[in-house]
PyMOL commands that place a pseudoatom at each C-alpha (Angstrom):
pseudoatom trace, name=CA, resn=MET, resi=1, chain=A, elem=C, hetatm=0, pos=[34.632, 132.386, 156.922]
pseudoatom trace, name=CA, resn=ALA, resi=2, chain=A, elem=C, hetatm=0, pos=[37.797, 133.578, 155.414]
pseudoatom trace, name=CA, resn=GLU, resi=3, chain=A, elem=C, hetatm=0, pos=[37.623, 130.534, 153.252]
pseudoatom trace, name=CA, resn=ASP, resi=4, chain=A, elem=C, hetatm=0, pos=[34.222, 131.565, 151.904]
pseudoatom trace, name=CA, resn=ASN, resi=5, chain=A, elem=C, hetatm=0, pos=[35.633, 134.885, 150.706]
pseudoatom trace, name=CA, resn=LYS, resi=6, chain=A, elem=C, hetatm=0, pos=[38.207, 133.159, 148.534]
pseudoatom trace, name=CA, resn=GLU, resi=7, chain=A, elem=C, hetatm=0, pos=[37.204, 133.036, 144.938]
pseudoatom trace, name=CA, resn=ALA, resi=8, chain=A, elem=C, hetatm=0, pos=[37.485, 129.813, 143.039]
pseudoatom trace, name=CA, resn=PRO, resi=9, chain=A, elem=C, hetatm=0, pos=[40.609, 129.746, 140.908]
pseudoatom trace, name=CA, resn=LYS, resi=10, chain=A, elem=C, hetatm=0, pos=[39.962, 130.961, 137.401]
pseudoatom trace, name=CA, resn=ILE, resi=11, chain=A, elem=C, hetatm=0, pos=[40.884, 128.577, 134.636]
pseudoatom trace, name=CA, resn=PHE, resi=12, chain=A, elem=C, hetatm=0, pos=[42.160, 130.341, 131.571]
pseudoatom trace, name=CA, resn=ILE, resi=13, chain=A, elem=C, hetatm=0, pos=[41.931, 128.350, 128.345]
pseudoatom trace, name=CA, resn=ASP, resi=14, chain=A, elem=C, hetatm=0, pos=[44.206, 129.630, 125.624]
pseudoatom trace, name=CA, resn=ASP, resi=15, chain=A, elem=C, hetatm=0, pos=[42.805, 128.582, 122.267]
pseudoatom trace, name=CA, resn=ASP, resi=16, chain=A, elem=C, hetatm=0, pos=[44.895, 131.152, 120.388]
pseudoatom trace, name=CA, resn=TRP, resi=17, chain=A, elem=C, hetatm=0, pos=[47.878, 128.775, 120.177]
pseudoatom trace, name=CA, resn=LYS, resi=18, chain=A, elem=C, hetatm=0, pos=[45.881, 126.499, 117.886]
pseudoatom trace, name=CA, resn=GLU, resi=19, chain=A, elem=C, hetatm=0, pos=[45.185, 129.346, 115.502]
pseudoatom trace, name=CA, resn=GLN, resi=20, chain=A, elem=C, hetatm=0, pos=[48.813, 130.450, 115.637]
pseudoatom trace, name=CA, resn=ALA, resi=21, chain=A, elem=C, hetatm=0, pos=[50.022, 126.902, 114.927]
pseudoatom trace, name=CA, resn=ARG, resi=22, chain=A, elem=C, hetatm=0, pos=[47.615, 126.655, 111.981]
pseudoatom trace, name=CA, resn=ARG, resi=23, chain=A, elem=C, hetatm=0, pos=[48.876, 129.981, 110.550]
pseudoatom trace, name=CA, resn=GLU, resi=24, chain=A, elem=C, hetatm=0, pos=[52.518, 128.915, 110.970]
pseudoatom trace, name=CA, resn=LYS, resi=25, chain=A, elem=C, hetatm=0, pos=[51.829, 125.603, 109.216]
pseudoatom trace, name=CA, resn=GLU, resi=26, chain=A, elem=C, hetatm=0, pos=[50.085, 127.376, 106.330]
pseudoatom trace, name=CA, resn=GLU, resi=27, chain=A, elem=C, hetatm=0, pos=[53.023, 129.789, 106.027]
pseudoatom trace, name=CA, resn=ALA, resi=28, chain=A, elem=C, hetatm=0, pos=[55.535, 126.924, 106.017]
pseudoatom trace, name=CA, resn=ASP, resi=29, chain=A, elem=C, hetatm=0, pos=[53.495, 125.079, 103.373]
pseudoatom trace, name=CA, resn=ARG, resi=30, chain=A, elem=C, hetatm=0, pos=[53.312, 128.226, 101.237]
pseudoatom trace, name=CA, resn=GLU, resi=31, chain=A, elem=C, hetatm=0, pos=[57.082, 128.773, 101.502]
pseudoatom trace, name=CA, resn=ALA, resi=32, chain=A, elem=C, hetatm=0, pos=[57.730, 125.139, 100.569]
pseudoatom trace, name=CA, resn=ARG, resi=33, chain=A, elem=C, hetatm=0, pos=[55.495, 125.456, 97.490]
pseudoatom trace, name=CA, resn=GLU, resi=34, chain=A, elem=C, hetatm=0, pos=[57.232, 128.674, 96.449]
pseudoatom trace, name=CA, resn=ALA, resi=35, chain=A, elem=C, hetatm=0, pos=[60.666, 127.078, 96.861]
pseudoatom trace, name=CA, resn=GLU, resi=36, chain=A, elem=C, hetatm=0, pos=[59.571, 124.082, 94.805]
pseudoatom trace, name=CA, resn=GLU, resi=37, chain=A, elem=C, hetatm=0, pos=[58.195, 126.330, 92.070]
pseudoatom trace, name=CA, resn=ALA, resi=38, chain=A, elem=C, hetatm=0, pos=[61.405, 128.382, 92.051]
pseudoatom trace, name=CA, resn=ALA, resi=39, chain=A, elem=C, hetatm=0, pos=[63.498, 125.226, 91.739]
pseudoatom trace, name=CA, resn=ASP, resi=40, chain=A, elem=C, hetatm=0, pos=[61.445, 124.034, 88.775]
pseudoatom trace, name=CA, resn=HIS, resi=41, chain=A, elem=C, hetatm=0, pos=[63.131, 125.859, 85.902]
pseudoatom trace, name=CA, resn=GLY, resi=42, chain=A, elem=C, hetatm=0, pos=[61.302, 123.885, 83.271]
pseudoatom trace, name=CA, resn=PRO, resi=43, chain=A, elem=C, hetatm=0, pos=[62.542, 121.007, 81.195]
pseudoatom trace, name=CA, resn=LEU, resi=44, chain=A, elem=C, hetatm=0, pos=[66.248, 120.332, 80.875]
pseudoatom trace, name=CA, resn=PRO, resi=45, chain=A, elem=C, hetatm=0, pos=[67.826, 121.187, 77.547]
pseudoatom trace, name=CA, resn=GLY, resi=46, chain=A, elem=C, hetatm=0, pos=[68.652, 118.363, 75.200]
pseudoatom trace, name=CA, resn=PRO, resi=47, chain=A, elem=C, hetatm=0, pos=[71.964, 116.556, 75.703]
pseudoatom trace, name=CA, resn=HIS, resi=48, chain=A, elem=C, hetatm=0, pos=[74.965, 118.189, 74.105]
pseudoatom trace, name=CA, resn=ILE, resi=49, chain=A, elem=C, hetatm=0, pos=[78.628, 117.265, 73.763]
pseudoatom trace, name=CA, resn=ALA, resi=50, chain=A, elem=C, hetatm=0, pos=[79.542, 120.507, 75.563]
pseudoatom trace, name=CA, resn=GLU, resi=51, chain=A, elem=C, hetatm=0, pos=[77.964, 119.145, 78.753]
pseudoatom trace, name=CA, resn=ILE, resi=52, chain=A, elem=C, hetatm=0, pos=[80.154, 116.054, 78.619]
pseudoatom trace, name=CA, resn=ILE, resi=53, chain=A, elem=C, hetatm=0, pos=[83.241, 118.175, 78.018]
pseudoatom trace, name=CA, resn=GLN, resi=54, chain=A, elem=C, hetatm=0, pos=[82.328, 120.451, 80.940]
pseudoatom trace, name=CA, resn=MET, resi=55, chain=A, elem=C, hetatm=0, pos=[81.666, 117.558, 83.337]
pseudoatom trace, name=CA, resn=VAL, resi=56, chain=A, elem=C, hetatm=0, pos=[84.970, 115.866, 82.576]
pseudoatom trace, name=CA, resn=THR, resi=57, chain=A, elem=C, hetatm=0, pos=[86.802, 119.209, 82.664]
pseudoatom trace, name=CA, resn=MET, resi=58, chain=A, elem=C, hetatm=0, pos=[85.364, 119.887, 86.124]
pseudoatom trace, name=CA, resn=GLN, resi=59, chain=A, elem=C, hetatm=0, pos=[86.781, 116.606, 87.409]
pseudoatom trace, name=CA, resn=ALA, resi=60, chain=A, elem=C, hetatm=0, pos=[90.198, 117.304, 85.872]
pseudoatom trace, name=CA, resn=THR, resi=61, chain=A, elem=C, hetatm=0, pos=[90.196, 120.785, 87.409]
pseudoatom trace, name=CA, resn=ILE, resi=62, chain=A, elem=C, hetatm=0, pos=[89.423, 119.325, 90.825]
pseudoatom trace, name=CA, resn=GLY, resi=63, chain=A, elem=C, hetatm=0, pos=[92.415, 117.013, 90.371]
pseudoatom trace, name=CA, resn=LEU, resi=64, chain=A, elem=C, hetatm=0, pos=[94.573, 120.013, 89.555]
pseudoatom trace, name=CA, resn=GLY, resi=65, chain=A, elem=C, hetatm=0, pos=[93.634, 121.627, 92.866]
pseudoatom trace, name=CA, resn=GLY, resi=66, chain=A, elem=C, hetatm=0, pos=[91.397, 124.240, 91.289]
pseudoatom trace, name=CA, resn=PHE, resi=67, chain=A, elem=C, hetatm=0, pos=[88.540, 124.047, 93.793]
pseudoatom trace, name=CA, resn=ARG, resi=68, chain=A, elem=C, hetatm=0, pos=[87.800, 124.482, 97.481]
pseudoatom trace, name=CA, resn=ASP, resi=69, chain=A, elem=C, hetatm=0, pos=[85.867, 122.160, 99.774]
pseudoatom trace, name=CA, resn=GLN, resi=70, chain=A, elem=C, hetatm=0, pos=[82.712, 123.165, 101.666]
pseudoatom trace, name=CA, resn=ASN, resi=71, chain=A, elem=C, hetatm=0, pos=[84.876, 124.647, 104.449]
pseudoatom trace, name=CA, resn=GLY, resi=72, chain=A, elem=C, hetatm=0, pos=[86.707, 126.914, 102.017]
pseudoatom trace, name=CA, resn=GLN, resi=73, chain=A, elem=C, hetatm=0, pos=[89.935, 124.914, 102.193]
pseudoatom trace, name=CA, resn=ALA, resi=74, chain=A, elem=C, hetatm=0, pos=[91.802, 124.364, 98.926]
pseudoatom trace, name=CA, resn=ILE, resi=75, chain=A, elem=C, hetatm=0, pos=[91.524, 120.810, 97.659]
pseudoatom trace, name=CA, resn=PRO, resi=76, chain=A, elem=C, hetatm=0, pos=[95.111, 119.585, 97.224]
pseudoatom trace, name=CA, resn=PRO, resi=77, chain=A, elem=C, hetatm=0, pos=[96.144, 118.557, 93.717]
pseudoatom trace, name=CA, resn=ASN, resi=78, chain=A, elem=C, hetatm=0, pos=[95.933, 114.888, 92.768]
pseudoatom trace, name=CA, resn=LEU, resi=79, chain=A, elem=C, hetatm=0, pos=[97.839, 114.607, 89.509]
pseudoatom trace, name=CA, resn=GLU, resi=80, chain=A, elem=C, hetatm=0, pos=[96.896, 110.972, 88.928]
pseudoatom trace, name=CA, resn=TYR, resi=81, chain=A, elem=C, hetatm=0, pos=[93.224, 111.910, 89.190]
pseudoatom trace, name=CA, resn=ALA, resi=82, chain=A, elem=C, hetatm=0, pos=[93.681, 114.940, 86.918]
pseudoatom trace, name=CA, resn=LYS, resi=83, chain=A, elem=C, hetatm=0, pos=[95.591, 112.894, 84.328]
pseudoatom trace, name=CA, resn=HIS, resi=84, chain=A, elem=C, hetatm=0, pos=[92.823, 110.296, 84.243]
pseudoatom trace, name=CA, resn=TYR, resi=85, chain=A, elem=C, hetatm=0, pos=[90.212, 112.910, 83.316]
pseudoatom trace, name=CA, resn=ILE, resi=86, chain=A, elem=C, hetatm=0, pos=[92.485, 114.671, 80.839]
pseudoatom trace, name=CA, resn=ASP, resi=87, chain=A, elem=C, hetatm=0, pos=[93.041, 111.264, 79.213]
pseudoatom trace, name=CA, resn=LEU, resi=88, chain=A, elem=C, hetatm=0, pos=[89.259, 110.757, 79.107]
pseudoatom trace, name=CA, resn=LEU, resi=89, chain=A, elem=C, hetatm=0, pos=[88.887, 114.020, 77.197]
pseudoatom trace, name=CA, resn=GLU, resi=90, chain=A, elem=C, hetatm=0, pos=[91.603, 112.901, 74.798]
pseudoatom trace, name=CA, resn=LEU, resi=91, chain=A, elem=C, hetatm=0, pos=[89.748, 109.606, 74.311]
pseudoatom trace, name=CA, resn=LEU, resi=92, chain=A, elem=C, hetatm=0, pos=[86.557, 111.560, 73.623]
pseudoatom trace, name=CA, resn=GLN, resi=93, chain=A, elem=C, hetatm=0, pos=[88.434, 113.670, 71.089]
pseudoatom trace, name=CA, resn=ASN, resi=94, chain=A, elem=C, hetatm=0, pos=[89.785, 110.576, 69.323]
pseudoatom trace, name=CA, resn=LYS, resi=95, chain=A, elem=C, hetatm=0, pos=[86.427, 108.787, 69.289]
pseudoatom trace, name=CA, resn=THR, resi=96, chain=A, elem=C, hetatm=0, pos=[84.520, 111.803, 67.988]
pseudoatom trace, name=CA, resn=ARG, resi=97, chain=A, elem=C, hetatm=0, pos=[87.049, 112.863, 65.347]
pseudoatom trace, name=CA, resn=ASN, resi=98, chain=A, elem=C, hetatm=0, pos=[85.251, 114.144, 62.220]
pseudoatom trace, name=CA, resn=ASN, resi=99, chain=A, elem=C, hetatm=0, pos=[81.893, 113.889, 64.026]
pseudoatom trace, name=CA, resn=LEU, resi=100, chain=A, elem=C, hetatm=0, pos=[81.936, 117.248, 65.826]
pseudoatom trace, name=CA, resn=ASP, resi=101, chain=A, elem=C, hetatm=0, pos=[81.032, 120.601, 64.327]
pseudoatom trace, name=CA, resn=ASP, resi=102, chain=A, elem=C, hetatm=0, pos=[83.706, 123.318, 64.263]
pseudoatom trace, name=CA, resn=GLN, resi=103, chain=A, elem=C, hetatm=0, pos=[82.579, 124.966, 67.507]
pseudoatom trace, name=CA, resn=GLU, resi=104, chain=A, elem=C, hetatm=0, pos=[82.494, 121.650, 69.403]
pseudoatom trace, name=CA, resn=GLN, resi=105, chain=A, elem=C, hetatm=0, pos=[85.920, 120.673, 68.052]
pseudoatom trace, name=CA, resn=ARG, resi=106, chain=A, elem=C, hetatm=0, pos=[87.412, 124.051, 69.042]
pseudoatom trace, name=CA, resn=MET, resi=107, chain=A, elem=C, hetatm=0, pos=[85.920, 123.705, 72.516]
pseudoatom trace, name=CA, resn=LEU, resi=108, chain=A, elem=C, hetatm=0, pos=[87.342, 120.228, 73.019]
pseudoatom trace, name=CA, resn=THR, resi=109, chain=A, elem=C, hetatm=0, pos=[90.754, 121.071, 71.559]
pseudoatom trace, name=CA, resn=GLY, resi=110, chain=A, elem=C, hetatm=0, pos=[91.039, 124.320, 73.536]
pseudoatom trace, name=CA, resn=THR, resi=111, chain=A, elem=C, hetatm=0, pos=[89.940, 122.670, 76.767]
pseudoatom trace, name=CA, resn=LEU, resi=112, chain=A, elem=C, hetatm=0, pos=[92.475, 119.879, 76.364]
pseudoatom trace, name=CA, resn=GLN, resi=113, chain=A, elem=C, hetatm=0, pos=[95.252, 122.370, 75.637]
pseudoatom trace, name=CA, resn=GLU, resi=114, chain=A, elem=C, hetatm=0, pos=[94.412, 124.465, 78.710]
pseudoatom trace, name=CA, resn=LEU, resi=115, chain=A, elem=C, hetatm=0, pos=[94.190, 121.415, 80.983]
pseudoatom trace, name=CA, resn=ARG, resi=116, chain=A, elem=C, hetatm=0, pos=[97.510, 120.045, 79.735]
pseudoatom trace, name=CA, resn=MET, resi=117, chain=A, elem=C, hetatm=0, pos=[99.242, 123.385, 80.342]
pseudoatom trace, name=CA, resn=ALA, resi=118, chain=A, elem=C, hetatm=0, pos=[97.709, 123.594, 83.821]
pseudoatom trace, name=CA, resn=PHE, resi=119, chain=A, elem=C, hetatm=0, pos=[98.827, 120.014, 84.515]
pseudoatom trace, name=CA, resn=VAL, resi=120, chain=A, elem=C, hetatm=0, pos=[102.431, 120.890, 83.620]
pseudoatom trace, name=CA, resn=GLU, resi=121, chain=A, elem=C, hetatm=0, pos=[102.326, 124.026, 85.800]
pseudoatom trace, name=CA, resn=VAL, resi=122, chain=A, elem=C, hetatm=0, pos=[100.961, 122.134, 88.810]
pseudoatom trace, name=CA, resn=TYR, resi=123, chain=A, elem=C, hetatm=0, pos=[103.445, 119.297, 88.262]
pseudoatom trace, name=CA, resn=GLN, resi=124, chain=A, elem=C, hetatm=0, pos=[106.376, 121.739, 88.162]
pseudoatom trace, name=CA, resn=ALA, resi=125, chain=A, elem=C, hetatm=0, pos=[105.152, 123.590, 91.254]
pseudoatom trace, name=CA, resn=MET, resi=126, chain=A, elem=C, hetatm=0, pos=[104.764, 120.334, 93.171]
pseudoatom trace, name=CA, resn=SER, resi=127, chain=A, elem=C, hetatm=0, pos=[108.203, 119.143, 92.025]
pseudoatom trace, name=CA, resn=GLN, resi=128, chain=A, elem=C, hetatm=0, pos=[109.831, 122.346, 93.244]
pseudoatom trace, name=CA, resn=GLN, resi=129, chain=A, elem=C, hetatm=0, pos=[108.137, 122.028, 96.630]
pseudoatom trace, name=CA, resn=ALA, resi=130, chain=A, elem=C, hetatm=0, pos=[109.246, 118.422, 96.980]
pseudoatom trace, name=CA, resn=ALA, resi=131, chain=A, elem=C, hetatm=0, pos=[112.837, 119.008, 95.848]
pseudoatom trace, name=CA, resn=PRO, resi=132, chain=A, elem=C, hetatm=0, pos=[115.389, 119.341, 98.641]
pseudoatom trace, name=CA, resn=PRO, resi=133, chain=A, elem=C, hetatm=0, pos=[117.037, 122.751, 98.868]
pseudoatom trace, name=CA, resn=PRO, resi=134, chain=A, elem=C, hetatm=0, pos=[120.434, 123.030, 97.191]
pseudoatom trace, name=CA, resn=PRO, resi=135, chain=A, elem=C, hetatm=0, pos=[123.411, 122.570, 99.507]
pseudoatom trace, name=CA, resn=ALA, resi=136, chain=A, elem=C, hetatm=0, pos=[124.759, 125.732, 101.090]
pseudoatom trace, name=CA, resn=LYS, resi=137, chain=A, elem=C, hetatm=0, pos=[127.986, 127.079, 99.616]
pseudoatom trace, name=CA, resn=LYS, resi=138, chain=A, elem=C, hetatm=0, pos=[130.983, 127.183, 101.917]
for i in range(1, 138): cmd.bond("trace and resi %d" % i, "trace and resi %d" % (i + 1))
show_as sticks, trace
zoom trace
């Protein structure tokens, strides 16, 4: 008789999770669309010599130890690498002589001058670090 008084177990069906999953998916889709729209800044500007100068300058600057890696650690100088990109800018200057407007020529000339001075500074600093200390006086 005691068994007759027991109620059958109630089965609870939770359909709300489906609705919640649908809402979360819609929200994720909306965020993805918004991110894509934000990333689309319109058409790229036309090519310009300044872009080439900036790209090569960036590589030379990396070679001079002017950047940090993704962990925030300074990238050590690589003078051979830096010299290669400085030489590329010099080649660009020679090949475009008399074909650049005044602003482009000033940009290229000024950039080369700054990179060369930075190269000398880094070279001297590295030479001083590598040089053995002078002998102690007796």
